[in-house]
C-alpha positions, 0 to 999 in steps of 0.5 A: 764794108760792102763792095762798091762799083762805080757805074756812071758819072755825069757832070755839068758846069763842073770845072772844065766841063761846061757842057754835060759830060758822061763817063761810063765805067766798065767792070774791072780796072778802068784807065783814062788817058788824056793830056794834062788839063783835060779834066782827069782830076776834075772827074775825081773831084766831081765824084767826091763832090757828088758823094760828100757835097761841095762846100761854099768857098771864095778861095779857089785854092780850096775844095769848093764851089769857087774852084769847081764852078764853070764860069763860062755861062754853063746852063747847069751846075750839077752831078750824078753818080750811078753805083752798085752797093750790096748788089743794088744799083743806086743813082745819086744826083746833087745840085752843087749850087745849094747841095740839094741831093736826090738818092734813087734805088733801082727796083724791078728796072725802075728808079724809086726815090730812096732819100732826098733833101739838103746836105751841106758839108759846111753846115753846123748841123749835118744831115745825119740821115744822109751821112748814115745812109752814105756810110751804109752804102760806101762805108764812110761819110768823110771826103777827106778820109775817102780821098786819103784811102780809097780815092787817092789824089795826087800827090799820094799822101805819105804814111806820116801825113795820114790824119787822125781820121785815117789812122782811126780807120786803119786801126779799126778801133775808132782811135789812133793805132798807136794809142791802141798799141800802147793799151795792148802793151799795158794789158800785156804787162799786167799778164806777164813780166816777160813782155820783152822776151815775147817781143811786145816791149823793149825789155822785160818788166820788174814785177810779176804779172798775173801769169807769174803770180798764178804759177807761184800759187799753183806751185804752193798748192802743189807743195801743200798737196805733196805734204798732205799726201805724205802726211796721209801716207804716214797716217795710214802706216800708223793705223796699220801698225796700231792694228798689228799691235792690237792683234798681238796684244789679243 
């Protein structure tokens, strides 16, 4: 995953921000100090809405347009995020009313359109081109995963509450880490019966694994080699004795 740096966030008609508001981020750690209910959490929600879209929802308790649309006669309902990924500066604008987006890339000091279209997070058929581009730029295309890992909201999630998608990210294998661990344990049992002694499982197995079987086969071959070498030595002695007897007869 490439390094991503947020540079500028602009929101209009979003949550508490009836009029357009712009926040510019500096290099390193940024700290915003403000009283409660002044829009700090709204800024985080706006950043996520620009990246992942704002679902149409009539429930104000859910992440959606009903919750974040400013109903005080705002002239616009949109957001814009400028960020840097893989050393290139991008600008993503989204119209929250219909989830139309415009992605631009800065090239030689000028903005050039990279991708545009509709991206509705509630649609049955996702915009695969946009989501693929988003994964390329920031490493993932899921808002839930983003908010549970790289952009933590309040309250912070407990380890036991991390969903399957987060566990998949943590394992790096596309599956739950416990499933991956169990798979590794089963593979280890095939290799050796002493998984308990190695700290892989609670106790050693009853049946020999591939390593023990191989060790036993090597021991059999060693014994056979010793016996064949002893037989060769005896044969050599017999040949020498036979020659001595032949010489005496002559």
